[in-house]
C-alpha positions in Angstrom: -13.4 -6.3 -7.0 -14.8 -4.5 -4.1 -18.0 -5.1 -2.8 -19.9 -3.6 0.5 -23.3 -4.3 1.5 -25.6 -2.6 4.2 -29.2 -2.3 5.3 -30.6 1.0 5.3 -33.6 2.3 6.6 -35.2 3.7 3.7 -37.4 2.6 1.4 -37.1 0.5 -1.6 -38.8 2.9 -4.0 -37.1 6.0 -2.6 -33.6 4.2 -2.9 -34.2 3.1 -6.3 -34.9 6.6 -7.2 -31.6 7.7 -6.1 -29.7 5.1 -7.6 -31.5 4.9 -10.7 -30.7 8.4 -11.6 -27.1 9.1 -13.1 -26.8 12.6 -11.6 -28.1 11.0 -8.2 -25.7 8.1 -8.5 -22.7 9.8 -9.8 -23.2 12.2 -6.5 -23.1 9.4 -4.4 -20.1 7.6 -5.7 -18.5 11.4 -5.4 -16.0 11.4 -8.5 -13.3 9.1 -7.8 -14.2 6.8 -10.6 -14.8 9.3 -13.0 -18.0 10.5 -14.9 -20.7 7.8 -14.2 -23.1 6.3 -16.8 -25.6 3.6 -16.4 -25.3 0.7 -18.6 -28.3 -1.4 -17.5 -31.4 -1.2 -15.1 -33.1 -4.2 -13.4 -36.4 -2.6 -12.5 -36.4 -1.9 -8.8 -33.7 -4.4 -8.0 -30.3 -3.6 -10.0 -28.4 -0.9 -11.5 -24.9 -1.6 -13.8 -22.8 1.5 -14.2 -19.4 2.1 -15.4 -17.0 5.3 -15.0 -13.8 6.2 -16.4 -11.5 4.3 -14.4 -14.1 1.6 -12.8 -17.3 -0.8 -13.4 -20.0 -2.0 -10.9 -23.3 -2.8 -9.7 -25.9 -1.4 -7.3 -28.3 -4.2 -6.2 -31.2 -3.3 -3.9 -34.0 -5.7 -2.2 -36.3 -5.6 0.6 -34.8 -6.6 3.9 -36.9 -6.3 7.3 -37.1 -2.6 8.5 -35.5 -1.3 5.4 -33.4 -2.2 2.2 -30.4 -4.3 1.7 -27.9 -2.3 -0.6 -25.0 -4.2 -2.2 -22.6 -1.9 -3.9 -19.6 -3.3 -6.0 -16.9 -2.2 -8.0 -14.3 -3.4 -10.4 -11.3 -0.7 -11.0 -10.3 -0.9 -14.5 -7.0 0.7 -14.4 -5.4 0.1 -11.0 -4.8 2.7 -8.6 -0.9 3.5 -9.2 1.5 0.9 -7.2 4.1 2.2 -4.8 7.8 2.5 -7.0 9.6 -0.7 -6.7 12.3 -0.7 -3.9 15.6 0.1 -5.3 17.9 -3.0 -5.7 20.5 -3.8 -3.1 23.7 -2.2 -3.5 26.2 -4.6 -4.4 28.4 -5.4 -1.7 32.0 -4.1 -1.6 34.7 -6.4 -2.8 36.9 -7.4 0.0 40.5 -5.8 0.2 43.0 -7.8 -1.2 44.9 -10.2 0.6 48.0 -8.7 2.1 51.5 -10.0 0.2 53.6 -12.0 2.5 56.2 -10.7 4.4 59.8 -11.5 3.8 61.5 -13.8 5.9 63.2 -11.6 8.6 66.8 -10.9 8.6 69.0 -12.4 11.9 68.9 -10.0 14.3 71.9 -8.4 15.8 73.2 -9.6 19.2 72.3 -6.4 20.8 68.6 -6.4 19.3 67.9 -10.0 20.9 67.9 -8.5 24.3 64.8 -6.2 23.6 61.8 -6.3 25.8 59.5 -9.2 24.8 56.8 -6.7 23.9 58.8 -5.2 21.0 59.8 -8.6 19.7 55.9 -9.5 19.9 55.4 -6.1 17.9 57.7 -7.1 15.4 56.1 -10.6 15.0 52.6 -9.3 14.3 53.7 -6.6 11.9 52.7 -3.2 11.4 49.4 -2.6 13.0 47.1 -0.1 11.2 43.7 1.0 12.3 41.1 -1.6 13.8 38.8 -2.6 10.9 35.5 -0.8 10.4 32.5 -3.2 11.7 30.2 -4.1 8.8 27.0 -2.7 9.5 24.3 -4.7 7.9 20.6 -2.7 7.7 17.8 -4.8 7.7 15.8 -4.7 4.3 12.9 -2.2 5.2 9.5 -4.0 4.8 6.8 -1.6 3.0 3.2 -1.9 3.4 1.3 -3.1 0.8 -0.7 -0.6 -1.3 -4.3 -0.6 0.3 -7.0 -0.4 -2.0 -9.2 2.5 -1.5 -12.4 1.4 -3.4 -13.9 -0.4 -0.5 -13.6 3.2 1.5 -15.4 4.5 -1.4 -18.1 2.4 -1.6 -18.5 2.6 2.2 -18.5 6.4 1.7 -21.3 5.7 -0.9 -23.2 3.7 1.5 -23.1 6.3 4.2 -24.4 8.7 1.5 -27.1 7.0 0.5 -28.6 6.3 4.0 -28.5 10.1 5.2 -31.6 11.9 4.3 -31.1 14.3 1.5 -34.1 16.2 2.3 -35.8 18.2 5.5 -38.8 16.0 6.3 -42.1 18.0 7.2 -40.7 21.0 5.6 -43.0 23.3 3.3 -39.5 24.7 1.1 
């Protein structure tokens, strides 16, 4: 349920004539709720309406130098939600454990005198390319979908507050 309110510098009868007329009300709500039908009128105080995708009310009351207008709407069919994020990919299975190396055969006497570096390399076994570093990507935080209903109602209040005729004109 979304609700917006504002005091407009218009008289109560002037606003009532705009919100109680289905064509005028539909013009102010500007089509995102579908075709608007008025379902209930409380003389110069409230209008209940329903559209193809929402229902709502318009309440008006005198307030100081103008008229306080409260627009509310409940969207029947929620606006489409963003698709759910893809499930995370399964972690790759670790490589199988290498088989144990067989016991080395005793070295012939000439090989015993090789450099210490050669013996260390032989002891460590064959060297392959270094393992690739594991890269972890942080989960992407998707913004919550914003409900456009308050913006639609605020635009309707702006429309209601504007002069829709030219004052003091003869036309």
